C-alpha positions, 0 to 999 in steps of 0.5 A: 138615216143610219142605213145611208151612212158609209162605213168608217173605213171608206169615209175619206174616199167618199168625202174626197169624191163628194168634194170633187163633185161640189167644187166645180159647182162652187158649193162648200159644205159648212162643216168644211169651212168653219175654220175660216168663217166661225170662231169664238171672238175676233181674230187678231188681224190688223196690228197695233201700230204707231207712226211718229210725227217727227219721222212723218214730218221729215218725210213730208218735207223730203216729198215736197223737195222732190215732188211738185204739184204738177206730179201729185196734187196731194202730197200725202203719206198713207199709214200702212198697217204693218201686218205682213203682206198688208198693202192698204189701210191703217185699220180695217176700216180707216186710213190715216195719212200725213199731208203737206201743202206749200204756200200758194198751192191748191188742189182741184175740187173732187168728191168721193163716196168715202167720208173724210176729215182732217186734223190740223198739225202745223201752219197758218193760212190753210183752208178747205172749200166744201160745196163752195164754202171756205173753211179756214183751218188752224192747228188743233182744228178738225174739219169734215168733208162728208162723202159726196161733198165737193171739196178742195184745199189751198194755202194762202199763208207763207208757210207750209201747212200739214195735217192728218187725213182720216178716211173710211175708204177701206170700209167703202172698198170692202162694201164696194160703193166707191165713187169719185170724180173731179169738178168739171170746172177744175175748182168749184167756185168759192161763194163765201167763208164760214167761220162757224161752219158745222164742219169745223171744230175749233181747237180753242172750243174743244179745249174750252169744252174739255175744261168742264167735262167730267171723267167717265165713270168707268175710268177708261177715257178721262174727261172726254167730249164727242165732236159733231153737231150731230152724233156721230160727226160722220155716219161711219166715224165718231170723233172725240177729244179726251183730256188726261191730267198728268199722272192719269192711268186709264182703266182697261178698255177693249172694244170690237170697234177700231180706234185711231188716236192722235195726241194733240197736246202733252206726252205719255204712253199707251199699252195696246194688247201688252205692247207699249207705245211712247207718244207725243203731239202728232204721233198716230196710234191705232188700236185694232178690233178687240185689242185692250188699251190703257193710256198713261199721261206723263204730262197734261195731254189731249188725245184726239180719236176716230172710231168706226164704233157708229157702224158697229153699234148700228149693226148690233156688232159692238162689244166692250169691256170697261174698267179693270182688266179681268 
């Protein structure tokens, strides 16, 4: 084959001519695009970040003062990853959003292909109706709205209700099967209330289960339980509660999966890829793909987390480092 090779002194000219012919055909030589398609390990794309509940709560109250339900059914504040130029998404596969509803308000029934959940932060009297079944929500509870299920929210009590929404919508957008529609009757009729719905994980039950949970062998999570009558709780998202006793410092953990954390009790700090974030109840922290994390509890604490690990595990992509940093 050597006789077919061009002399070194004309190589650049020949390659430029080749590329000029291939570009209109939308063909790219693999040796020309390796810098954007192949690398040894995940690049640092999305950034570790934190959103403070004290700031988010104040912002929600300001939104509620200005924006009524006639302008926006859902007063939510989506957490945008601070990566420069980034427009949508808290992590590559997830969005988190603080949301507020006032007494007497309710939102229309809709369904969407993305899977969703909410973690209740404040207020009594809020509820979600999923496929006609009412699920009452209280602070610390976790409620699922799986993709494809009709759902709507309301507040019966006399105080504002606030929560964190989490959806896998960015993943759905990447894969492209994003569908959504509103119920033709405005609201799907409410048939009954289910206090033991498989979509509801009560705060009291989580605390009771954590009491008997043992710390993980690698020391990366403390005592941890996984939520869900099926595991994972949603096809694309695994949900956990982990208990860290005062003074606990977890061991180094690095995963190709993305993690979103929200403390529901206590205070502490997390070191994510060398950057320190002080946290307390209601704050949100994100640990993007392949960024090491260590948690330190300055008081007894409980952390909620959501991760896209089920998708990566199913696809055979998941990689982890557990234990002491090397």
